[in-house]
C-alpha positions in Angstrom: 36.4 155.1 96.3 34.5 157.8 94.5 31.7 160.0 95.9 28.6 161.6 94.4 26.3 164.3 95.9 22.5 164.2 95.8 19.6 166.2 97.2 18.0 163.0 98.4 19.3 159.4 98.8 16.7 156.8 99.5 17.9 153.7 101.3 15.6 150.9 100.1 13.8 150.7 96.8 10.5 149.1 98.0 7.1 150.6 97.5 7.7 153.5 100.0 11.2 154.2 98.8 10.7 154.2 95.0 7.4 156.3 95.3 9.3 158.8 97.5 12.1 159.0 94.9 9.6 159.7 92.1 7.9 162.4 94.1 11.3 164.0 94.9 12.2 163.9 91.2 8.9 165.7 90.4 9.9 168.4 92.8 13.2 169.0 91.1 15.5 167.1 93.4 18.6 165.1 92.3 17.7 161.6 93.6 19.4 158.3 94.2 18.0 155.0 95.4 20.1 152.3 97.0 18.6 148.8 96.8 20.4 145.6 97.6 18.0 143.4 95.8 15.3 144.5 93.3 13.3 147.7 93.0 9.8 147.1 94.2 10.9 145.4 97.4 8.8 143.0 99.4 5.4 144.2 98.1 6.3 143.5 94.4 8.5 140.5 94.7 7.5 138.7 98.0 4.2 140.1 99.2 1.3 142.1 97.8 1.5 141.4 94.1 2.6 137.7 93.9 0.3 136.6 96.7 -2.7 138.3 95.2 -1.9 136.8 91.8 -2.0 133.3 93.3 -5.2 134.2 95.3 -6.8 135.2 92.0 -5.8 131.8 90.4 -7.3 130.1 93.5 -10.5 132.2 93.1 -10.8 131.3 89.5 -10.4 127.6 90.3 -13.0 127.8 93.0 -15.4 129.6 90.6 -14.9 127.1 87.8 -15.3 124.2 90.2 -18.9 125.3 90.9 -19.6 126.5 87.3 -22.6 124.2 87.1 -24.3 126.5 89.5 -24.2 129.1 86.7 -25.4 126.6 84.1 -21.9 126.1 82.7 -20.7 122.4 82.6 -16.9 121.9 82.8 -15.2 118.5 82.6 -11.7 117.4 83.7 -11.0 120.4 85.9 -7.4 120.3 87.2 -4.8 122.6 88.8 -1.6 123.4 87.0 0.3 124.9 89.9 3.5 125.7 87.9 1.3 127.6 85.3 -0.1 129.6 88.3 3.4 130.4 89.4 4.4 131.3 85.9 1.5 133.7 85.6 2.3 135.2 89.0 6.0 135.8 87.9 4.9 137.3 84.6 2.9 139.9 86.5 5.8 140.7 88.8 8.2 141.0 85.9 5.9 143.3 84.0 5.5 145.6 87.0 9.3 145.5 87.7 10.0 146.7 84.2 7.5 149.5 84.8 9.3 150.6 88.0 12.7 150.6 86.2 11.2 152.8 83.4 9.9 155.2 86.0 13.4 155.5 87.5 14.8 156.4 84.1 11.9 158.8 83.4 12.6 160.6 86.6 16.4 160.6 86.1 16.7 158.8 89.4 20.0 157.0 89.8 19.8 153.5 91.1 22.7 152.0 93.1 22.6 148.2 93.3 24.2 147.0 96.4 24.4 147.1 100.2 24.0 150.6 101.7 25.4 151.6 105.0 25.0 154.9 106.7 28.2 156.6 107.6 29.2 158.8 110.6 30.4 162.4 110.0 33.5 162.2 107.9 35.6 164.0 105.3 32.7 163.3 102.9 30.0 165.0 105.0 30.1 167.0 108.3 26.8 165.3 109.2 25.9 161.6 109.5 24.0 160.4 106.5 26.4 159.8 103.7 25.9 156.2 102.4 28.6 153.7 101.5 27.4 151.4 98.8 29.1 148.0 98.4 28.3 146.3 95.2 28.1 142.5 94.7 31.6 142.6 93.0 33.1 144.1 96.1 33.5 147.6 94.7 32.4 150.5 96.9 31.4 154.1 96.5 30.1 156.8 98.7 27.0 159.0 98.0 26.4 162.1 99.9 22.8 163.5 100.3 21.4 166.7 101.7 18.5 164.5 103.0 18.5 160.8 103.6 15.3 158.7 103.6 15.4 155.3 105.3 12.9 152.8 103.8 14.5 149.4 104.5 11.2 147.7 105.1 10.7 144.5 107.1 11.0 140.7 107.0 8.8 137.9 108.4 9.1 137.6 112.2 10.2 134.1 113.4 9.5 132.4 116.6 12.5 131.0 118.4 12.7 127.3 117.6 10.6 127.7 114.5 13.3 128.9 112.2 12.8 128.5 108.4 14.4 125.5 106.8 12.6 125.8 103.5 11.4 122.2 103.5 9.2 121.7 106.6 9.1 125.2 108.1 8.4 128.2 105.8 7.1 131.7 105.8 5.1 133.5 103.1 8.4 134.2 101.3 9.1 130.5 100.8 5.4 129.7 100.1 5.5 132.0 97.1 8.3 129.9 95.7 6.7 126.5 96.1 7.0 124.2 93.1 4.2 121.9 94.1 1.2 122.2 96.4 1.4 120.6 99.8 -1.4 118.3 100.8 -1.6 119.7 104.3 -0.4 122.9 106.0 -0.4 124.1 109.6 -0.5 127.9 109.7 0.9 129.4 112.9 -0.8 132.8 113.2 -4.3 133.9 112.2 -3.6 137.5 111.2 -4.0 138.9 107.7 -1.2 136.9 106.0 -2.1 133.7 107.7 -5.8 134.0 106.7 -4.9 134.8 103.1 -2.7 131.8 102.8 -5.3 129.6 104.5 -8.0 130.7 102.0 -5.7 130.2 99.0 -4.4 126.8 100.0 -7.8 125.6 101.0 -9.2 126.6 97.6 -6.5 124.7 95.9 -7.3 121.5 97.8 -4.9 121.5 100.8 -6.0 120.5 104.3 -5.4 123.6 106.4 -5.2 124.1 110.2 -4.7 127.5 111.9 -3.2 127.9 115.3 -3.7 131.5 116.7 -2.4 132.7 120.1 -5.1 135.3 120.5 -8.7 134.5 121.4 -9.9 135.0 117.8 -8.4 135.2 114.3 -7.9 138.6 112.8 -7.9 140.2 116.3 -7.5 143.7 114.9 -10.7 143.6 112.9 -14.2 144.2 114.2 -15.4 141.2 116.3 -18.4 140.6 114.1 -16.2 140.4 111.0 -13.8 138.1 112.8 -16.6 135.8 113.9 -18.1 135.7 110.4 -14.8 134.8 108.8 -14.3 132.1 111.4 -17.7 130.6 110.5 -17.0 130.8 106.7 -13.5 129.3 106.9 -14.7 126.4 109.2 -17.6 125.8 106.7 -14.9 125.3 104.1 -13.2 122.7 106.2 -10.4 124.8 107.7 -9.7 123.9 111.3 -9.2 126.9 113.6 -7.6 126.7 117.0 -7.6 130.0 119.0 -6.0 130.9 122.3 -3.4 128.2 121.3 0.3 128.4 121.8 2.6 126.2 119.8 5.5 124.7 121.7 8.7 125.0 119.6 10.6 122.5 121.7 8.2 119.8 120.6 8.9 120.3 116.9 9.7 117.1 115.0 10.6 117.1 111.3 10.9 113.7 109.6 9.4 111.6 106.8 7.8 114.4 105.0 5.8 115.5 108.0 6.2 118.2 110.6 4.7 117.4 114.0 4.4 119.9 116.9 2.4 120.2 120.1 0.3 123.2 121.2 -1.2 124.2 124.5 -4.7 125.6 125.1 -6.2 126.0 128.5 -3.6 123.7 130.0 -4.3 120.9 127.5 -2.1 119.8 124.7 -3.0 119.2 121.0 -0.7 117.5 118.5 -0.6 118.9 115.0 0.7 117.0 111.9 1.2 118.6 108.5 3.4 118.5 105.4 4.4 122.1 105.9 4.3 124.6 108.7 3.8 128.2 107.6 4.8 130.7 110.3 2.9 133.9 110.0 3.5 135.8 113.2 4.0 139.4 112.0 7.0 141.2 110.6 10.3 142.6 112.0 11.7 146.0 110.9 15.0 145.9 109.1 17.1 148.2 111.3 20.2 146.1 111.6 23.4 146.4 109.6 22.4 149.7 107.9 24.7 152.0 110.0 22.2 153.5 112.5 24.8 153.3 115.2 26.7 156.0 113.3 23.9 158.4 113.7 21.7 159.9 116.5 18.7 158.1 115.1 16.7 156.4 117.9 15.4 152.8 117.7 12.9 151.8 120.3 11.0 148.5 120.5 12.7 147.5 117.3 11.6 150.4 115.1 12.9 153.8 114.2 11.4 156.7 116.0 10.1 159.6 113.9 7.9 162.7 114.3 4.7 163.5 112.4 6.8 164.6 109.4 8.9 161.3 109.5 12.0 163.1 110.7 14.3 161.1 113.0 16.4 162.6 115.8 18.6 163.9 113.0 16.3 166.4 111.2 17.9 165.7 107.7 17.3 162.0 108.1 13.8 160.7 107.6 12.3 157.2 107.8 9.1 155.6 106.5 7.3 152.4 106.0 7.6 149.1 107.9 10.8 150.3 109.5 9.0 152.9 111.6 6.4 150.3 112.9 3.2 152.0 112.2 0.7 150.4 109.8 2.8 148.0 107.8 0.9 148.4 104.5 2.3 149.2 101.1 -0.1 152.1 100.5 0.8 153.6 103.8 4.5 153.4 103.0 3.9 155.2 99.7 1.9 158.0 101.4 4.5 158.3 104.1 7.2 158.6 101.5 5.3 161.4 99.6 4.6 163.2 102.8 8.3 163.0 104.0 9.6 164.3 100.6 7.1 167.1 100.5 8.1 168.1 104.0 11.8 168.2 103.3 10.9 170.3 100.2 9.1 172.9 102.4 5.6 172.2 101.1 4.1 171.6 104.6 2.0 168.6 103.8 -0.7 167.5 106.3 0.3 164.8 108.7 -1.1 161.4 108.1 -4.2 160.4 110.1 -3.8 156.7 110.4 -7.4 156.3 111.5 -8.3 157.1 107.8 -6.2 154.4 106.3 -8.1 151.4 104.8 -6.9 147.8 105.4 -7.7 144.8 103.4 -7.4 141.0 103.8 -7.5 139.4 100.3 -9.1 136.1 101.3 -12.3 134.6 100.1 -14.4 136.4 101.0 -12.4 139.6 101.3 -12.3 141.8 104.4 -11.8 145.5 104.3 -12.0 148.1 107.1 -11.2 151.7 108.1 -11.5 153.6 111.3 -12.6 152.3 114.7 -14.2 149.0 115.4 -17.3 149.1 117.6 -15.4 147.9 120.6 -12.6 150.5 120.1 -15.2 153.3 119.7 -16.9 152.3 122.9 -13.6 152.0 124.7 -12.7 155.6 123.6 -15.9 156.8 125.2 -18.1 157.3 122.1 -21.8 156.6 122.2 -22.3 154.3 119.2 -24.9 153.6 116.7 -24.3 150.8 114.2 -25.8 149.7 110.9 -25.3 146.3 109.4 -26.5 145.1 106.0 -25.9 141.6 104.5 -24.8 140.9 101.0 -27.5 138.2 100.7 -30.0 141.0 100.3 -28.0 142.6 97.4 -29.0 141.5 94.0 -25.6 141.9 92.4 -24.1 139.6 95.1 -26.6 136.9 94.2 -25.9 137.4 90.5 -22.2 137.2 91.2 -22.7 134.0 93.2 -20.9 135.2 96.3 -23.3 136.6 98.9 -21.7 135.7 102.3 -20.8 138.6 104.6 -22.0 142.1 105.4 -21.1 145.8 105.7 -21.1 147.4 109.1 -21.0 151.2 109.9 -20.0 152.4 113.3 -21.3 155.9 113.9 -20.9 158.5 116.7 -24.4 159.0 118.1 -23.6 162.5 119.1 -22.0 164.0 116.0 -23.4 161.4 113.6 -20.0 161.1 112.0 -18.9 157.8 110.6 -16.2 156.4 113.0 -15.6 153.1 111.1 -16.6 151.0 108.2 -16.1 147.2 108.3 -16.8 144.9 105.4 -16.6 141.2 104.7 -17.8 139.9 101.4 -17.2 139.9 97.6 -14.9 142.6 96.2 -14.9 144.7 99.4 -11.3 145.7 98.6 -12.9 147.9 95.9 -15.8 149.0 98.0 -13.8 150.3 100.9 -12.8 153.3 98.8 -16.2 154.8 99.5 -15.8 154.1 103.2 -12.4 155.8 103.1 -13.9 158.9 101.5 -16.8 158.9 104.0 -14.3 158.7 106.9 -12.1 161.4 105.4 -15.0 163.8 104.9 -16.5 163.0 108.3 -19.7 162.0 106.4 -22.9 161.1 108.2 -25.0 158.0 107.4 -27.6 160.4 105.9 -25.0 161.7 103.4 -23.9 158.2 102.5 -27.5 157.1 102.1 -28.3 160.1 99.9 -25.5 159.1 97.5 -27.2 157.4 94.6 -25.6 154.0 93.9 -26.2 152.2 90.6 -28.5 149.1 90.6 -27.6 146.3 90.4 -24.2 146.8 92.0 -22.3 145.6 95.0 -21.9 149.3 96.0 -25.6 149.5 96.9 -24.7 147.9 100.2 -23.0 151.1 101.4 -26.3 153.1 101.1 -28.3 150.3 102.7 -25.9 150.0 105.6 -26.0 153.8 106.1 -29.8 153.6 106.2 -29.7 150.7 108.6 -28.0 153.0 111.2 -31.3 154.7 111.7 -33.5 151.7 111.0 -34.4 152.7 107.5 -32.8 150.0 105.3 -35.0 149.4 102.3 -34.3 145.8 101.4 -34.2 144.2 104.8 
């Protein structure tokens, strides 16, 4: 069993891990990445990229299906689901090749296999050496000065609703479907559940959503959640909130899954071809050797300080495994911050209130900062400005004009506390909201920014003017 020494070993080659490795290489470190599957992790292979590729195909199908509204007549429109899957996989493969190139460019050594953290031993006086077991059974030990844990997460399952791949699936299995189901029950109305509801509905499936909370997307502003509910229901999606599915009533037979759910003491029976369980994600903290360290795990996630150090100062952790915002761009930024801290660069701690979030449904949702309810709960006096996309010329031209932009503003300081969007391409528009939040901009400053006309971006200026009752086109 051979051993190698590195300045940094990254356990997990997902978005956070490989980005951290690249930054460490830029800073002159000798770096290794241990990955049991493929570089790119969940985001590239089972999450962000493949799901958005399918969402884009669904969006194109929806657009073409109403092409006559644009004066374009199309005959014999049909879905080639396998072609959609092939396109999705082609995008994933291209990006995967790109990550492998970046590893070679940075002289980052990649160890393919299961990594397990070792206790202090003859190899290292401190916990943190990693034993790597390859698929052929061979093992080797790599010894780092610093260890970065970036093992990510997996779909959370409800007891009694375990995945079987045929009747009960998660987003992982949904991405590998070879044919479209005619009907789907989605358990969970959070981001992932809503994205799949939108996608499957656009491709012709009958969709039902069972959400335990009193509204879908419970972490978004209430107005945004209400608007999305209205729009999904308008599309024929059935939404049941404050609804608890009862796993002990699950029946799987004859190509149909049947389950009962309870709401306000009354029971409803759901029938569907597939049940997609979307109830959050669980951090991957098991079987990586944490018991050989002083690293603390509470409520299922690794505990870290603002620099992402664990209870052992040479061991850091980032991404889903620390249970903060489980977003790919957050993991990347955490990885960069951790590496720069261990390099002595004293980076600024991450302010999670300045992180944008996106739901890639139709229409999209994007937000940053406090919702109106959160701001009031924290004691702020609040002013708001809301402006609809139906009053934006480019939205009418584009043919997608549902939704709005809402600014939440501190009435005392006049700083923007939150920006909440639902509408076309808001995943691209939220960047301006993120900058406004980062710079503590006021509505006046946002309104003074000249936006091109016609453009969707005009809505930011109009929403800012609406805070003080000065919106021009409303």
